[in-house]
C-alpha positions as CSV (number, residue, x, y, z in Angstrom):
1,M,73.9,102.0,134.3
2,K,77.0,103.9,135.4
3,K,78.0,100.9,137.6
4,A,77.5,98.4,134.8
5,L,79.7,100.5,132.5
6,L,82.4,100.6,135.2
7,V,82.2,96.7,135.5
8,A,82.4,96.5,131.7
9,L,85.4,98.8,131.6
10,R,87.2,96.8,134.3
11,E,86.4,93.5,132.6
12,Y,87.8,94.8,129.3
13,V,90.9,96.1,130.9
14,E,91.5,92.9,132.8
15,N,91.0,90.7,129.6
16,L,93.6,92.9,127.8
17,R,96.1,91.9,130.4
18,T,95.6,88.1,129.8
19,K,97.6,85.9,127.5
20,T,94.4,84.4,126.1
21,F,93.4,87.8,124.6
22,W,96.8,88.3,122.9
23,I,96.8,84.7,121.7
24,G,93.4,85.4,120.1
25,I,94.6,88.6,118.5
26,A,97.7,86.8,117.1
27,F,95.8,83.7,116.0
28,L,94.7,84.7,112.6
29,P,97.9,86.7,111.6
30,I,100.0,83.8,112.5
31,I,97.7,81.3,110.5
32,L,97.9,83.7,107.4
33,I,101.7,84.2,107.7
34,L,102.2,80.5,108.0
35,S,100.1,79.6,105.1
36,V,102.2,82.0,102.9
37,V,105.8,81.5,104.4
38,V,105.6,77.7,105.1
39,P,104.8,76.6,101.4
40,K,107.5,79.2,100.3
41,L,110.1,77.7,102.6
42,L,109.3,74.2,101.6
43,S,109.6,75.2,97.9
44,D,112.9,76.9,98.6
45,V,114.5,74.0,100.4
46,K,113.4,71.5,97.8
47,D,116.4,70.7,95.7
48,V,116.4,71.2,92.0
49,R,115.4,67.9,90.3
50,T,118.1,66.9,87.9
51,Y,117.0,64.4,85.5
52,A,118.3,62.6,82.3
53,V,116.5,61.3,79.2
54,L,117.3,58.4,77.0
55,D,115.4,59.3,73.9
56,R,115.2,56.3,71.5
57,S,112.5,58.1,69.4
58,G,114.9,60.5,68.2
59,W,112.6,63.5,68.3
60,L,110.4,63.7,71.5
61,L,113.1,65.2,73.8
62,D,113.6,68.1,71.5
63,E,109.8,68.7,71.4
64,V,109.6,68.6,75.2
65,D,112.5,70.9,75.6
66,R,110.9,73.4,73.1
67,R,107.4,73.2,74.6
68,S,108.5,73.5,78.2
69,A,110.6,76.6,77.3
70,M,107.4,78.4,76.0
71,P,105.8,79.0,79.4
72,D,109.1,80.0,81.0
73,L,109.8,82.5,78.4
74,A,106.2,83.8,78.5
75,A,106.7,84.3,82.3
76,V,110.0,86.1,81.7
77,Y,108.4,88.5,79.2
78,R,105.4,89.2,81.3
79,E,107.8,90.0,84.2
80,V,109.6,92.5,82.0
81,I,106.3,93.9,80.9
82,E,105.3,94.4,84.5
83,L,108.6,95.9,85.6
84,G,109.0,98.0,82.4
85,P,111.8,97.3,79.9
86,D,113.9,100.3,81.1
87,S,113.4,99.8,84.9
88,E,116.5,99.3,87.0
89,R,115.5,95.7,87.9
90,A,114.7,94.8,84.3
91,V,118.1,96.1,83.2
92,E,119.8,94.1,86.0
93,L,118.1,90.7,85.3
94,F,117.3,90.5,81.7
95,P,119.3,90.8,78.4
96,T,118.9,93.7,76.0
97,E,117.2,91.5,73.4
98,I,114.3,90.5,75.7
99,R,113.8,94.2,76.8
100,E,113.9,95.4,73.1
101,N,111.3,92.7,72.3
102,V,109.1,94.0,75.2
103,R,109.5,97.6,74.0
104,V,108.3,96.8,70.5
105,F,105.5,94.7,72.0
106,L,104.3,97.4,74.2
107,E,104.5,100.0,71.4
108,N,102.4,97.9,69.1
109,T,99.7,96.7,71.6
110,R,98.7,99.9,73.2
111,E,95.2,99.8,71.5
112,F,94.5,96.1,72.3
113,D,92.6,94.8,75.4
114,E,94.3,92.4,77.9
115,G,93.0,89.3,76.3
116,K,94.2,90.2,72.9
117,R,97.6,91.1,74.3
118,D,98.0,87.8,76.1
119,E,97.0,85.9,72.9
120,M,99.6,87.8,70.9
121,L,102.3,87.3,73.5
122,D,101.6,83.5,73.5
123,Q,101.9,83.4,69.7
124,A,105.2,85.3,70.0
125,M,106.4,82.7,72.5
126,G,105.7,80.1,69.9
127,L,107.8,81.9,67.4
128,L,110.6,82.1,69.9
129,T,110.8,78.4,70.4
130,S,110.2,77.2,66.8
131,E,110.7,78.4,63.3
132,K,107.2,79.5,62.9
133,V,104.0,79.6,64.8
134,A,101.7,76.6,63.8
135,G,98.9,77.8,61.7
136,I,100.1,81.5,61.5
137,D,101.8,83.2,58.6
138,P,103.6,86.2,59.9
139,S,103.7,88.0,56.5
140,A,100.0,87.9,56.3
141,L,99.4,89.5,59.8
142,P,98.4,93.2,60.3
143,E,101.1,95.8,60.7
144,P,101.4,95.8,64.5
145,Q,101.6,92.0,64.8
146,R,104.1,91.9,61.9
147,K,106.5,94.3,63.8
148,I,106.3,92.3,66.9
149,F,107.1,89.0,65.1
150,A,109.9,90.6,63.2
151,A,111.5,91.8,66.4
152,I,111.0,88.4,68.0
153,A,112.6,86.6,65.0
154,E,115.6,89.0,65.0
155,Y,116.6,88.1,68.5
156,R,115.3,84.6,68.5
157,E,118.6,82.8,68.6
158,R,120.2,85.0,71.3
159,V,117.1,84.8,73.6
160,N,117.1,81.0,73.3
161,A,120.8,80.8,74.0
162,W,120.3,83.0,77.1
163,Y,117.5,80.8,78.3
164,R,119.5,77.6,77.6
165,S,122.4,79.0,79.6
166,L,120.3,80.0,82.5
167,A,121.2,78.1,85.7
168,P,118.4,77.1,88.1
169,E,119.7,79.4,90.8
170,E,119.6,82.4,88.4
171,A,116.0,81.5,87.4
172,A,115.0,81.6,91.1
173,R,116.0,85.3,91.1
174,F,113.0,86.3,88.9
175,G,109.6,87.1,90.3
176,A,108.1,84.6,88.0
177,S,108.3,81.0,89.0
178,L,110.1,79.2,86.2
179,D,110.3,75.5,85.5
180,R,114.0,75.9,84.8
181,G,114.4,76.9,88.5
182,R,112.9,73.5,89.5
183,F,113.9,71.0,86.9
184,T,117.2,70.8,85.0
185,R,118.2,68.2,82.4
186,A,121.6,66.6,82.6
187,S,123.1,65.6,79.2
188,F,124.7,62.3,78.8
189,P,125.0,61.8,75.1
190,D,126.4,58.3,74.9
191,A,124.9,56.9,78.1
192,T,123.0,53.6,78.2
193,E,120.1,52.9,80.5
194,E,122.6,50.9,82.7
195,D,124.9,54.0,82.9
196,L,121.8,56.2,84.1
197,A,120.8,53.6,86.6
198,K,124.3,53.8,88.1
199,K,124.1,57.6,88.2
200,L,120.7,57.4,89.9
201,A,122.0,55.0,92.5
202,A,125.0,57.3,93.1
203,G,122.7,60.3,93.6
204,E,124.0,62.2,90.6
205,I,120.5,62.5,89.2
206,F,117.0,62.6,90.7
207,A,115.4,60.4,88.1
208,Y,115.6,59.5,84.3
209,F,113.2,58.9,81.5
210,V,113.5,56.3,78.8
211,V,111.4,57.1,75.6
212,G,110.3,54.2,73.4
213,E,111.3,54.0,69.8
214,D,107.6,54.2,68.5
215,V,106.2,56.3,71.2
216,V,103.5,57.7,68.8
217,S,101.9,54.3,68.4
218,N,102.3,52.8,71.8
219,N,103.9,53.2,75.3
220,E,106.2,50.2,74.9
221,G,109.7,50.8,76.1
222,S,108.8,54.2,77.8
223,H,109.3,54.4,81.6
224,Y,110.3,56.7,84.4
225,V,112.8,55.6,87.0
226,S,113.3,57.3,90.4
227,N,114.1,56.2,93.9
228,N,111.7,58.9,95.3
229,R,108.2,57.3,95.6
230,T,106.4,60.5,96.8
231,D,107.6,63.3,94.5
232,E,105.6,63.0,91.2
233,E,106.0,66.6,90.1
234,L,108.8,65.9,87.6
235,R,107.2,62.9,86.0
236,Q,103.8,64.8,85.7
237,W,105.7,67.9,84.2
238,F,107.6,65.9,81.6
239,T,104.6,63.7,80.7
240,R,102.4,66.8,80.2
241,Y,104.6,68.2,77.4
242,A,105.4,64.7,75.9
243,T,101.7,64.1,75.6
244,Q,101.2,67.4,73.8
245,A,103.9,66.6,71.3
246,I,102.7,63.0,70.7
247,R,99.1,64.0,70.4
248,E,100.1,66.5,67.6
249,R,102.0,63.8,65.8
250,R,99.1,61.5,65.9
251,F,96.8,64.2,64.4
252,E,99.3,64.7,61.6
253,E,99.6,61.0,61.0
254,R,95.8,60.7,60.6
255,Q,95.8,63.9,58.5
256,I,93.4,65.7,60.8
257,A,93.4,69.4,60.1
258,R,94.3,71.8,63.0
259,A,91.1,73.5,62.7
260,D,89.2,70.3,63.1
261,V,91.4,69.4,66.2
262,E,90.7,72.8,67.8
263,Y,87.0,72.4,67.1
264,I,86.9,68.9,68.6
265,Q,88.8,69.8,71.7
266,A,87.1,73.1,72.4
267,P,85.4,72.8,75.7
268,V,81.8,73.6,76.5
269,V,81.7,76.9,78.5
270,F,78.6,77.8,80.5
271,S,78.8,81.5,81.4
272,R,77.6,82.2,84.9
273,E,74.5,84.4,85.1
274,E,71.8,85.3,87.5
275,I,68.4,87.0,87.4
276,S,68.5,90.5,88.9
277,K,65.7,92.1,91.0
278,T,64.4,93.8,87.8
279,G,64.0,90.3,86.1
280,E,66.9,90.8,83.7
281,R,69.7,88.3,83.2
282,Q,73.2,89.6,84.3
283,S,76.6,88.0,84.3
284,V,78.2,86.8,87.6
285,G,81.9,87.8,87.9
286,D,84.6,86.5,90.3
287,Q,83.9,89.6,92.5
288,D,80.3,88.6,92.8
289,V,81.3,85.1,93.9
290,A,83.8,86.4,96.4
291,R,81.0,88.7,97.9
292,A,78.7,85.7,98.2
293,W,81.4,83.7,100.2
294,A,82.4,86.6,102.4
295,P,79.5,86.1,104.9
296,V,80.6,82.5,105.3
297,F,84.1,83.5,106.4
298,F,82.7,86.2,108.7
299,V,80.3,83.8,110.3
300,Y,83.2,81.3,110.8
301,F,85.3,84.0,112.6
302,L,82.2,85.0,114.7
303,W,81.8,81.4,115.7
304,I,85.4,81.2,116.8
305,S,85.1,84.5,118.7
306,I,81.8,83.5,120.4
307,F,83.4,80.2,121.7
308,S,86.5,82.0,122.8
309,I,84.7,84.8,124.5
310,A,82.2,82.5,126.3
311,Q,85.2,80.5,127.7
312,M,86.7,83.8,128.8
313,L,83.4,84.8,130.5
314,L,83.1,81.4,132.2
315,T,86.8,81.3,133.3
316,N,86.6,84.9,134.8
317,T,83.3,84.2,136.6
318,I,84.8,81.0,138.2
319,E,87.9,82.8,139.2
320,E,86.0,85.7,140.9
321,K,83.8,83.2,142.6
322,S,86.8,81.2,143.9
323,N,88.5,84.3,145.2
324,R,85.2,85.6,146.7
325,I,85.6,88.8,144.7
326,I,82.1,88.4,143.4
327,E,80.6,88.7,146.9
328,V,82.4,92.0,147.4
329,L,81.1,93.3,144.1
330,L,77.5,92.3,144.8
331,S,77.7,94.3,148.0
332,S,78.0,97.4,145.9
333,I,75.9,96.6,142.8
334,S,73.0,94.5,141.9
335,P,73.5,91.1,140.2
336,V,71.8,92.4,137.0
337,Q,74.3,95.3,136.7
338,L,77.2,93.0,137.4
339,M,76.3,90.5,134.8
340,S,75.4,93.2,132.3
341,G,78.8,94.8,132.8
342,K,80.6,91.6,132.6
343,I,78.8,90.5,129.3
344,A,79.4,94.0,127.8
345,G,83.1,93.8,128.7
346,I,83.5,90.4,127.2
347,A,81.5,91.6,124.1
348,F,84.0,94.5,123.7
349,T,86.9,92.1,124.0
350,G,85.5,89.9,121.4
351,L,84.8,92.8,119.0
352,T,88.4,94.0,119.5
353,I,89.7,90.5,118.5
354,V,87.4,90.2,115.5
355,S,88.2,93.8,114.4
356,S,91.9,93.0,114.6
357,W,91.4,89.9,112.3
358,I,89.4,92.1,109.8
359,L,92.1,94.7,109.8
360,V,94.8,92.0,109.2
361,M,92.8,90.4,106.3
362,F,92.3,93.9,104.8
363,L,96.0,94.7,105.1
364,G,96.9,91.3,103.6
365,I,94.6,91.7,100.7
366,K,95.8,95.2,100.0
367,F,99.6,94.8,100.3
368,V,100.4,91.0,100.1
369,L,98.1,89.6,97.4
370,P,99.0,90.1,93.8
371,D,96.8,92.4,91.8
372,E,95.0,89.6,89.8
373,H,94.0,88.0,93.1
374,R,93.3,91.1,95.0
375,C,90.5,92.2,92.6
376,S,88.6,89.0,93.3
377,F,88.5,90.0,97.0
378,D,87.3,93.6,96.4
379,L,84.0,93.3,98.0
380,G,83.2,96.8,97.3
381,H,83.4,96.5,93.5
382,Q,80.1,96.2,91.7
383,G,80.7,93.4,89.2
384,G,78.3,92.1,86.6
385,T,77.3,93.4,83.2
386,R,73.7,93.2,81.9
387,S,72.7,91.2,78.9
388,S,69.4,90.9,77.2
């Protein structure tokens, strides 16, 4: 037994000196780093898409500008909420008006749960970008909401002016990813479509949109022009907000009540549940799903390690046979002790590699992933609430 342990220790130490071992150790961290860094680098090097719009409808462009500003402003406000309105970074990046809005918001939503706070923030963003929130009368709201809406209305013009003056490179400074940092509209008030085509050919703009006169009724005269055949992000982004605005106009034309629209468009939601060991129904949360998938990932890592370790064992055995080292070893120990030691040494090597991968994954989940994603990977959390 002692001789087998000596062989295992020698095998383990020899493997630690090989390049294959350290490549195996670095394999997962490099893959994880590349999966995070490469998309970020590709996103950073991608130029801001400058576009122009020839709006023959007379109203759609304003609606797209208003609607596209809402998620950006919501992201800005959430960033200030996370940082704290009086934090050093918030003071450096954001104007006093936004920080004052957030301060009032936090003071009046302390008793609300996260879902209610998000709903109220979305309503406040609607007030920021239009004269009123559709379907909501601020004067009829409870006291906390009335205070929030009053603060939003007070600073509305100055906040919108700050957002409109925000350059793409300034938007990129924020922790939140803003559409303003990816797309910027160039204004050519008196330009014709021929003028825009010339600017596109000269490389002054990335693309341009032409909006038809009767865009609510049909798509005639509406088109998107770009010399880039693969980048569809700008077209999809503009189309999404244009569709929302046109759909709302169509509902108004047909005099369909907003409550009816929300009722018709409400999706069917099937809550995830399972039967517990006691026979009761209980909900299935994201943490439960993550725990269910965890064995799959571990089996995959184990499969990789087994193939790598088996290759190392085969390579080492062939090398020792070629160098006639194995004959020398067999003169001192039995074949069973030799193979037992070699297998144990290779097993320790594989466990070291797998343990390093698990450690890297744990550190990545703990320190790299945002909080909202981190909780989904918290395998120790006991999710699920019982329902009768």
